[in-house]
C-alpha positions as CSV (number, residue, x, y, z in Angstrom):
1,M,132.8,76.2,71.6
2,E,130.7,74.5,68.8
3,N,128.6,77.6,68.3
4,R,131.7,79.8,68.0
5,V,133.2,77.5,65.4
6,M,130.1,77.6,63.4
7,S,129.8,81.4,63.6
8,R,133.4,81.7,62.4
9,G,132.6,79.3,59.6
10,R,129.5,81.2,58.5
11,A,131.5,84.5,58.5
12,I,134.2,82.9,56.3
13,L,131.5,81.6,53.9
14,I,129.8,85.0,53.7
15,R,133.2,86.7,52.9
16,A,134.0,84.0,50.3
17,C,130.6,84.4,48.7
18,Q,131.1,88.2,48.5
19,W,134.5,87.8,46.8
20,V,133.1,85.2,44.4
21,V,130.2,87.4,43.4
22,L,132.5,90.4,42.9
23,A,134.9,88.4,40.8
24,L,132.1,87.1,38.6
25,L,130.8,90.7,38.1
26,V,134.3,91.8,37.1
27,I,135.2,89.0,34.7
28,Q,131.9,88.1,33.1
29,P,131.0,90.2,30.0
30,A,127.6,91.9,30.5
31,C,126.5,90.9,27.0
32,K,127.2,87.2,27.4
33,P,124.0,85.2,27.9
34,R,123.9,82.9,30.9
35,E,124.6,79.3,30.1
36,P,122.0,76.8,31.2
37,R,122.9,74.8,34.3
38,A,124.1,71.3,33.6
39,D,122.1,68.3,34.8
40,L,125.0,67.4,37.1
41,V,127.7,69.8,38.5
42,I,130.8,68.3,40.1
43,L,133.6,70.2,41.8
44,N,136.6,68.3,40.5
45,G,139.6,69.8,42.3
46,A,142.6,71.2,40.4
47,E,142.5,72.3,36.7
48,P,143.4,69.3,34.6
49,E,146.9,69.3,33.1
50,S,145.6,67.5,30.0
51,L,142.7,65.3,28.7
52,D,145.0,63.1,26.7
53,P,144.8,59.6,28.3
54,A,148.5,58.9,27.3
55,V,149.9,61.7,29.6
56,V,147.4,62.4,32.4
57,T,148.4,61.6,35.9
58,G,146.3,63.6,38.4
59,Q,142.9,62.5,39.8
60,A,141.1,65.5,38.3
61,D,142.6,64.7,34.9
62,L,141.8,61.0,35.1
63,R,138.2,61.6,36.1
64,A,137.5,63.8,33.1
65,T,139.5,61.6,30.7
66,G,137.7,58.5,31.9
67,A,134.3,60.1,30.9
68,L,135.6,60.7,27.3
69,F,137.6,57.6,26.5
70,E,137.0,54.0,27.4
71,G,139.2,50.9,27.4
72,L,138.6,47.2,26.9
73,T,137.3,47.0,30.5
74,R,135.8,49.7,32.8
75,N,135.3,50.0,36.5
76,D,132.2,48.6,38.2
77,P,130.6,51.7,39.9
78,R,129.8,49.7,43.1
79,T,133.1,47.7,43.6
80,G,135.7,49.3,41.3
81,T,136.5,45.9,39.9
82,P,136.9,45.5,36.1
83,I,133.8,44.7,34.0
84,P,133.4,44.5,30.2
85,G,133.9,47.8,28.4
86,L,134.7,48.0,24.7
87,A,135.4,44.3,24.8
88,E,132.3,42.3,25.5
89,R,134.2,39.2,26.5
90,W,137.7,37.7,26.6
91,E,139.5,34.3,26.9
92,L,142.6,33.5,28.8
93,S,145.2,30.8,27.9
94,P,145.9,28.0,30.4
95,D,149.2,29.5,31.3
96,R,147.5,32.9,31.9
97,T,149.8,34.8,29.6
98,V,147.6,35.3,26.5
99,Y,144.3,37.2,26.5
100,T,142.0,37.2,23.5
101,F,139.6,40.1,23.6
102,F,136.4,40.2,21.5
103,M,135.3,43.7,20.7
104,R,131.6,44.8,20.9
105,T,130.0,44.9,17.5
106,N,128.1,48.0,18.5
107,A,131.2,49.9,19.8
108,T,131.6,53.0,17.6
109,W,133.3,56.3,17.8
110,S,131.1,59.3,18.5
111,T,131.4,60.0,14.7
112,G,129.8,56.7,13.9
113,D,132.9,54.8,12.7
114,P,133.5,51.4,14.2
115,I,136.1,51.0,17.0
116,T,138.3,48.1,16.1
117,A,141.1,46.0,17.5
118,A,143.5,48.0,15.4
119,D,142.5,51.2,17.3
120,V,143.4,49.5,20.6
121,V,146.9,48.5,19.2
122,Y,147.5,52.1,18.0
123,S,146.4,53.6,21.3
124,W,148.6,51.3,23.4
125,V,151.7,51.6,21.2
126,R,151.2,55.4,21.3
127,V,151.4,55.3,25.1
128,L,154.5,53.2,24.9
129,N,156.2,55.4,22.3
130,P,159.1,57.2,24.1
131,Y,158.2,60.4,22.2
132,T,154.8,60.5,24.0
133,A,156.6,60.7,27.3
134,G,153.7,59.2,29.2
135,D,154.4,58.8,32.9
136,Y,151.9,55.9,33.1
137,A,153.5,53.9,30.3
138,S,154.5,51.4,32.9
139,Q,150.9,50.2,33.1
140,L,151.5,48.4,29.9
141,F,154.8,46.8,30.9
142,P,153.2,43.4,31.7
143,I,152.8,43.1,27.9
144,K,155.6,41.3,26.1
145,N,158.3,43.7,24.8
146,A,156.3,46.8,26.0
147,S,159.0,48.0,28.4
148,E,161.8,47.3,25.9
149,F,159.9,49.4,23.2
150,N,159.3,52.2,25.7
151,R,163.0,52.3,26.6
152,G,164.1,52.2,23.0
153,I,165.8,48.8,23.3
154,I,163.6,47.7,20.4
155,T,162.2,50.1,17.9
156,N,159.8,47.8,15.9
157,A,156.3,48.3,17.4
158,A,155.2,45.0,15.7
159,L,157.3,43.2,18.3
160,V,155.1,44.4,21.2
161,G,152.7,41.7,22.3
162,V,149.5,43.2,21.1
163,K,148.0,42.2,17.8
164,A,144.7,42.8,15.9
165,L,143.8,39.3,14.6
166,E,140.6,40.6,13.0
167,P,138.8,43.9,13.2
168,G,136.9,42.6,16.3
169,V,139.6,40.4,17.8
170,L,142.6,41.4,19.8
171,R,145.4,39.2,21.1
172,V,147.5,40.3,24.0
173,E,150.6,38.4,25.0
174,L,152.0,39.1,28.5
175,R,155.6,38.6,29.6
176,R,154.3,36.8,32.7
177,P,150.9,36.1,34.4
178,T,149.5,39.4,35.7
179,L,146.7,39.0,38.2
180,Y,145.5,42.6,37.7
181,F,145.8,42.9,34.0
182,L,142.0,43.4,33.5
183,D,142.2,46.1,36.1
184,L,144.9,47.9,34.1
185,C,142.7,47.7,31.0
186,A,140.1,49.8,32.8
187,C,142.7,52.6,33.5
188,P,142.4,55.8,31.4
189,T,146.0,55.2,30.2
190,M,144.8,52.2,28.3
191,A,141.7,53.8,26.8
192,V,141.2,53.9,23.1
193,V,141.9,57.2,21.3
194,P,141.2,58.3,17.8
195,R,144.1,57.6,15.5
196,Q,142.5,59.3,12.5
197,T,142.3,62.6,14.5
198,I,145.7,62.4,16.2
199,E,147.5,61.8,13.0
200,I,146.0,64.9,11.4
201,F,146.1,67.3,14.3
202,E,149.1,65.8,16.2
203,D,149.6,67.6,19.6
204,R,146.5,69.7,19.1
205,W,144.2,66.8,18.5
206,L,142.0,67.5,21.6
207,L,141.0,70.8,19.8
208,A,139.5,68.9,16.9
209,K,135.8,69.6,16.1
210,P,134.1,67.3,16.4
211,L,136.4,65.3,18.7
212,P,135.9,61.6,18.3
213,V,135.5,59.9,21.7
214,S,135.1,56.2,22.7
215,G,133.4,56.8,26.0
216,P,130.0,57.9,27.3
217,Y,130.5,61.6,27.0
218,L,131.5,64.1,24.3
219,L,133.7,67.1,25.1
220,E,131.4,70.0,24.4
221,S,133.8,72.6,25.8
222,W,136.9,73.1,28.0
223,R,137.4,76.6,29.3
224,V,140.6,76.6,31.4
225,N,140.0,77.7,35.0
226,D,136.2,77.8,34.3
227,K,134.8,74.4,33.5
228,I,134.8,71.2,31.4
229,R,131.3,70.6,29.9
230,L,130.5,67.1,28.9
231,R,127.5,66.1,26.7
232,K,126.0,62.6,26.5
233,N,127.5,60.6,23.6
234,P,124.4,59.1,21.8
235,L,126.5,56.6,19.9
236,Y,128.2,55.1,23.0
237,W,127.5,51.4,23.1
238,D,125.9,51.8,26.6
239,A,124.2,55.2,26.0
240,A,120.9,53.9,27.4
241,N,122.5,53.7,30.8
242,T,124.3,57.1,30.7
243,Q,122.4,59.0,33.4
244,N,122.8,62.7,32.5
245,N,122.7,64.6,29.2
246,C,125.0,67.4,30.4
247,V,127.7,67.4,33.1
248,D,130.0,70.2,34.2
249,L,133.3,69.6,35.9
250,L,134.5,72.7,37.7
251,P,138.1,73.3,38.8
252,V,137.9,74.6,42.4
253,G,140.9,74.7,44.7
254,S,139.4,76.6,47.6
255,A,137.5,74.5,50.3
256,V,135.5,77.6,51.3
257,T,134.4,78.3,47.8
258,A,133.6,74.6,47.2
259,L,131.4,74.5,50.3
260,D,129.7,77.8,49.4
261,L,128.9,76.5,45.8
262,Y,127.5,73.3,47.3
263,L,125.4,74.9,50.0
264,T,123.9,77.4,47.5
265,G,123.0,74.6,45.1
266,A,125.4,75.6,42.4
267,A,127.2,72.3,42.7
268,D,125.8,68.8,43.3
269,I,129.0,66.8,44.2
270,V,132.3,67.8,45.8
271,W,135.1,65.2,45.4
272,D,138.1,65.0,47.8
273,K,138.7,65.8,51.4
274,E,140.8,68.9,50.4
275,L,137.6,70.6,49.4
276,A,136.1,70.3,52.9
277,P,137.1,73.3,55.1
278,A,139.5,72.0,57.8
279,E,138.2,74.5,60.4
280,L,134.7,73.2,60.1
281,L,135.5,69.5,59.6
282,D,134.3,68.3,63.0
283,T,130.9,69.8,62.4
284,L,130.6,68.9,58.8
285,L,131.4,65.2,59.4
286,R,128.2,65.0,61.4
287,R,126.1,66.0,58.5
288,P,124.3,63.2,56.6
289,D,125.5,64.6,53.2
290,F,129.2,64.3,54.2
291,H,130.4,60.8,53.4
292,T,133.6,59.2,54.7
293,F,135.2,55.9,53.5
294,D,138.5,54.0,53.5
295,Y,140.3,53.7,50.2
296,L,143.7,52.9,48.8
297,G,145.4,56.2,49.1
298,V,148.7,57.4,50.8
299,Y,150.2,60.8,51.4
300,F,154.0,60.9,51.3
301,F,156.9,63.1,50.2
302,R,159.5,62.4,47.6
303,I,163.2,63.1,48.1
304,N,165.4,63.9,45.1
305,V,168.2,61.4,45.7
306,T,170.4,62.8,42.9
307,K,171.1,65.9,45.0
308,K,173.5,66.1,47.9
309,P,173.2,65.6,50.8
310,F,170.0,63.6,50.0
311,D,172.0,61.0,48.0
312,D,173.0,59.5,51.4
313,P,170.4,57.0,52.8
314,R,171.4,57.9,56.3
315,V,170.2,61.5,55.8
316,R,166.9,60.3,54.4
317,R,166.4,57.9,57.3
318,A,167.2,60.7,59.8
319,L,164.6,63.0,58.2
320,A,162.0,60.3,58.5
321,M,162.7,59.3,62.1
322,V,161.9,62.6,63.7
323,I,158.5,63.1,62.1
324,D,155.6,62.8,64.5
325,K,153.0,61.4,62.1
326,Q,150.4,61.0,64.8
327,R,150.6,64.7,65.4
328,L,150.0,65.4,61.7
329,V,146.8,63.3,61.6
330,E,145.4,64.6,64.9
331,K,146.3,68.3,64.4
332,I,146.0,68.8,60.6
333,T,144.0,66.1,58.7
334,A,141.6,65.3,61.6
335,A,139.3,63.0,59.6
336,G,140.4,59.6,60.9
337,E,143.5,59.2,58.8
338,K,146.0,56.7,60.1
339,P,149.8,57.3,60.3
340,A,151.8,55.4,57.6
341,S,155.3,54.0,57.8
342,Q,154.8,51.9,54.7
343,I,153.6,52.9,51.2
344,T,151.0,50.1,50.8
345,P,147.7,50.6,52.7
346,P,147.0,47.7,55.1
347,I,143.6,47.1,53.6
348,I,144.9,45.5,50.4
349,P,143.6,41.8,50.5
350,H,146.1,39.0,50.8
351,Y,149.1,41.3,51.5
352,H,150.5,42.3,54.9
353,P,152.9,45.3,54.4
354,P,156.1,45.4,56.4
355,E,156.5,48.2,59.0
356,G,158.7,51.1,58.0
357,L,160.8,53.3,60.2
358,G,159.2,54.6,63.5
359,R,159.9,57.8,65.3
360,D,163.3,57.8,67.1
361,P,164.9,61.3,67.3
362,E,168.0,60.0,69.1
363,A,168.7,57.4,66.4
364,A,168.0,60.1,63.8
365,R,170.6,62.4,65.3
366,R,173.2,59.6,65.3
367,L,172.5,58.9,61.7
368,L,172.9,62.5,60.7
369,A,176.2,62.8,62.6
370,E,177.5,59.6,60.9
371,A,176.6,61.3,57.6
372,G,178.8,64.2,58.5
373,Y,176.3,66.7,59.9
374,P,176.4,66.5,63.8
375,G,173.7,68.7,65.2
376,G,172.9,69.8,61.6
377,K,176.2,71.7,61.3
378,G,177.2,72.1,57.6
379,F,173.9,70.9,56.3
380,P,172.8,73.2,53.5
381,M,169.5,75.0,53.4
382,F,166.9,73.0,51.4
383,T,163.4,73.4,50.0
384,Y,160.2,71.5,50.4
385,M,157.8,71.9,47.4
386,F,154.0,71.7,47.6
387,N,151.2,72.7,45.3
388,A,149.4,75.9,45.8
389,A,145.7,76.2,46.2
390,A,143.2,78.8,47.3
391,G,142.7,79.0,51.0
392,G,146.2,80.2,52.0
393,S,147.4,78.8,55.3
394,A,144.2,76.8,55.8
395,K,145.3,74.4,53.1
396,M,146.6,71.0,54.3
397,H,149.7,70.8,52.2
398,Q,151.1,74.1,53.6
399,K,150.2,73.1,57.2
400,I,152.0,69.8,56.8
401,A,155.0,71.6,55.3
402,V,155.2,74.0,58.2
403,E,155.0,71.1,60.7
404,L,157.8,69.3,59.0
405,Q,159.9,72.4,58.9
406,Q,159.5,72.9,62.6
407,M,160.3,69.2,63.4
408,W,163.4,69.1,61.3
409,E,164.7,72.4,62.8
410,S,164.0,71.5,66.5
411,E,165.1,67.9,66.3
412,L,168.0,68.0,63.8
413,G,169.0,71.6,63.5
414,L,168.1,71.8,59.8
415,R,166.8,74.8,58.0
416,M,164.2,74.4,55.3
417,E,162.4,76.8,53.0
418,L,158.9,76.3,51.7
419,R,158.4,76.4,47.9
420,Q,154.8,76.8,46.8
421,V,154.0,76.2,43.1
422,E,150.9,75.6,40.9
423,W,149.9,72.0,40.3
424,K,151.2,71.9,36.7
425,A,154.5,73.4,37.8
426,L,154.8,70.9,40.6
427,L,154.4,68.0,38.2
428,A,156.9,69.5,35.8
429,A,159.4,70.1,38.6
430,Q,159.0,66.5,39.8
431,S,159.6,65.1,36.3
432,A,162.7,67.2,35.8
433,L,164.0,66.5,39.3
434,D,164.0,70.2,40.0
435,Y,163.3,70.0,43.7
436,D,164.9,68.8,47.0
437,M,161.8,67.4,48.6
438,C,158.2,67.4,47.4
439,R,154.8,66.5,48.8
440,S,153.1,63.7,46.9
441,S,150.3,61.2,47.1
442,W,149.1,58.2,45.3
443,V,145.6,56.6,44.9
444,A,145.5,53.0,43.7
445,D,144.7,52.3,40.1
446,Y,143.8,48.7,41.1
447,N,143.5,46.6,44.3
448,D,146.9,45.1,44.5
449,P,150.2,46.1,46.2
450,N,151.9,46.5,42.8
451,T,150.0,49.7,42.1
452,F,152.1,51.3,44.8
453,L,155.4,49.4,44.6
454,D,155.7,49.6,40.8
455,L,155.9,53.4,41.1
456,F,159.5,53.2,42.3
457,L,160.9,50.8,39.7
458,S,163.9,52.3,37.9
459,D,162.1,52.7,34.6
460,N,158.7,53.9,35.9
461,G,157.8,57.4,34.7
462,N,156.1,58.1,38.0
463,N,159.2,57.4,40.1
464,R,160.3,61.0,40.0
465,T,162.9,60.6,42.7
466,G,166.1,59.7,40.7
467,W,166.2,56.5,42.8
468,K,167.3,53.3,41.0
469,N,167.9,50.1,42.8
470,E,168.6,46.8,40.9
471,T,167.7,44.7,43.9
472,Y,164.3,46.3,44.2
473,D,163.6,45.9,40.5
474,R,164.6,42.3,40.7
475,L,162.4,41.5,43.7
476,L,159.4,42.9,41.9
477,D,160.2,41.1,38.7
478,Q,160.5,37.8,40.6
479,A,157.3,38.5,42.5
480,G,155.5,38.9,39.1
481,L,156.7,35.5,38.0
482,Q,155.2,33.7,41.0
483,S,152.0,31.8,40.9
484,D,152.3,31.0,44.6
485,A,150.6,33.8,46.5
486,G,152.6,33.3,49.7
487,V,156.0,33.4,47.9
488,R,154.9,36.5,45.9
489,E,153.9,38.2,49.2
490,K,157.3,37.6,50.7
491,L,159.1,39.0,47.7
492,L,156.9,42.1,47.7
493,Q,157.5,42.5,51.4
494,K,161.3,42.4,50.9
495,A,161.0,45.0,48.2
496,E,158.9,47.3,50.3
497,T,161.2,46.9,53.3
498,L,164.1,48.1,51.1
499,L,161.9,51.1,50.0
500,V,160.6,52.3,53.4
501,R,163.2,51.1,55.9
502,E,166.6,51.1,54.2
503,E,166.7,53.4,51.1
504,L,163.8,55.8,51.7
505,P,163.5,57.8,48.4
506,I,160.0,58.5,49.7
507,V,158.7,59.0,53.3
508,P,155.0,57.9,53.9
509,L,153.1,60.1,56.3
510,F,149.5,58.8,56.4
511,F,146.8,56.8,54.7
512,Y,143.9,58.8,53.3
513,K,140.4,58.8,54.6
514,G,138.0,59.5,51.8
515,I,135.5,62.4,52.1
516,N,133.1,63.6,49.5
517,Y,129.8,65.4,50.0
518,Y,126.5,65.2,48.2
519,D,122.9,64.7,49.2
520,D,122.1,61.1,48.6
521,T,118.4,61.8,48.5
522,K,119.1,63.8,45.3
523,I,122.2,62.1,43.9
524,Q,122.4,58.3,43.3
525,G,125.0,56.0,41.7
526,I,128.0,56.8,44.0
527,Y,129.3,53.9,46.0
528,P,132.3,53.8,48.3
529,N,135.0,51.5,47.0
530,V,138.7,51.0,47.9
531,I,140.0,52.5,44.6
532,D,137.7,55.6,44.9
533,Q,136.4,55.1,41.4
534,H,133.0,56.7,40.6
535,P,132.2,56.6,36.9
536,I,130.3,59.8,36.0
537,N,128.0,58.0,33.6
538,A,126.6,55.9,36.4
539,I,125.7,58.9,38.6
540,R,122.3,60.4,38.3
541,R,120.5,63.3,39.8
542,V,117.1,62.4,41.3
543,P,114.4,65.0,40.3
């Protein structure tokens, strides 16, 4: 059996390689000189939606953006915890609500101009500005008056609790103690961007030549659906420890193509499990260059609660209670993922998530009948949206969608259509609530339950379900005011119970198992950590 699987896999790879070569021959002009290979080539997943730190949300976007723009802190390559970035040190008030950051004296833009505390103020207020429409603006909500400014309750940006006391000193006043604030400062959303360029070029500022950056790499070029080429920033404060002069990030959605590029030496690193061919996974996981790890990531689907009949919690609970999640992880994902009934992974320290709804088809049918749809009669046709990628039916999202379709029809008598869209279209449809149900996932920005629970606050731009619940908002607000870890945990557990047992604007399916592949005899500087953060400037290729 193992030999037959391998033979089929080799045939797939050969066919894929033939198509790739043919495509390159067709689209590449004969007169164009071949570009030299980068020092490091990374297959980064989907084509980024943007490289603007204020608006990016996807992992592929965030990885690229994080190489260009830095914040007050940055992630330690080994642990993912925050370490000094553009700020060389900070002080915290006794009540833990006021941070004073001291900027590095050698922190400069790639153009040579100094990076100042005023640049930080501008960057953060820009994220909060309602006209920016940043889905991650909520990351700044721990700051005094940040949420109010973002919602338009106050319009004077000077009232937001971030002030430049001196060119090199920044004062940040929080509305309450926030244990993970330094982690937030390492997120790309809170990175420092060039005011001088944005005010001149406005929405087209990323096209400026040269583009001033605050991070370890310059943006040499971005050719959509081809690659992002990064070049070492010689004026970055820690340039001496930037390991590669030139890095290419390639947008590849096909697992077969990704494996082919890797095996032929055209790529050095492949991020994400989705870029490992599912039909070869059993064999590939036995290779020493395929690395697995646990991290804080969850796969779930969103439900648009503004649409009937999904505005009824009984309908949403019924949908959740007929899903065989064990079947999904055994039949489709097959890399050691664990079924999820809650949104927060159980490996977060000092937090024990409550159990969500289990599988109970009989109870689900009763709930559906109570909602007015006995045996599914009268229930309208609905759609399940997922993002397209190369690889057709072999792709995980489509396989999961088909399984859900079958479960809901056989157990509840419901009919569902599949809606496959491109990644950017999926994000736009989510934001506009132009869907019935939609596949989603979330990877932690920091190691705390709030990185998952805050998503579904009424005013969070990443909520994207139409669900608003005052009790849920109040519980999270109360938890944030607590200095007692035990009391905080109980409040968070109550909020999560409301989310995953009672209201269900989302249905968790499984917790991710991380997979990436690279030869660790040739590539160094990648370390497994629970937030799956691997700063590009820390990675080096061994000659």
